[in-house]
C-alpha positions in Angstrom: 88.5 71.4 29.8 87.3 67.8 30.0 89.1 65.3 32.1 87.7 62.1 30.5 89.5 60.7 27.5 86.4 60.3 25.3 85.3 63.9 26.1 88.7 65.2 25.1 88.4 63.4 21.8 84.9 64.8 21.2 86.3 68.4 21.7 89.0 67.7 19.1 86.6 66.0 16.6 84.0 68.8 17.0 86.7 71.4 16.3 87.7 69.7 13.1 84.1 69.2 12.0 83.3 72.9 12.7 86.2 74.0 10.6 85.2 71.7 7.7 81.6 73.1 7.9 82.9 76.7 8.0 85.1 76.1 4.9 82.2 74.5 3.0 79.9 77.4 3.9 82.5 79.9 2.7 83.0 78.1 -0.5 79.3 77.9 -1.1 78.9 81.7 -0.5 81.7 82.4 -2.9 80.1 80.3 -5.6 76.8 82.1 -5.1 78.4 85.5 -5.2 80.2 84.6 -8.5 76.8 83.8 -10.0 75.2 87.0 -8.7 78.0 89.1 -10.0 77.8 87.4 -13.5 74.1 88.2 -13.6 74.6 91.8 -12.6 77.3 92.2 -15.2 74.8 90.8 -17.8 77.2 88.2 -19.2 75.0 85.4 -20.2 77.7 82.8 -20.9 79.6 83.5 -17.7 76.3 83.4 -15.7 75.3 80.1 -17.2 78.6 78.5 -16.3 78.4 80.1 -12.8 74.8 78.8 -12.5 75.9 75.2 -13.2 78.7 75.4 -10.6 76.4 77.0 -8.0 73.7 74.4 -8.4 76.3 71.6 -7.9 77.6 73.5 -4.8 74.1 73.9 -3.3 73.3 70.3 -3.9 76.6 69.2 -2.2 75.9 71.5 0.7 72.4 70.0 1.1 73.8 66.4 1.1 76.4 67.3 3.7 73.8 68.9 5.9 75.1 72.4 5.6 71.8 73.5 4.0 68.3 72.2 4.6 66.9 70.5 1.5 64.1 73.1 1.2 66.7 76.0 1.6 68.7 74.4 -1.2 65.7 74.1 -3.4 64.7 77.8 -2.8 68.2 78.9 -3.6 68.3 76.9 -6.9 64.8 78.2 -7.8 65.9 81.8 -7.2 69.0 81.4 -9.3 67.0 79.8 -12.1 64.6 82.7 -12.1 67.5 85.2 -12.2 69.1 83.4 -15.1 65.9 83.1 -17.1 65.2 86.8 -16.6 68.4 87.7 -18.4 67.1 86.4 -21.7 
């Protein structure tokens, strides 16, 4: 455990940031799973709605630094291909 006041604060701040990142990652994964399940079910309308939500979630994660921008682009491209393959 740190003795210096600023080091104690860093421990607290890092714990809060780690928790926020963990929640954001979990929310992102849930959104992506909803899209995948809609595609597997073959429901075009539900998949389209889930696709839009997933793209927004991926973009937000990239802006927050949770995903690298290239990783986000790859995920969006993959989702687009899955959605277009349903037609």
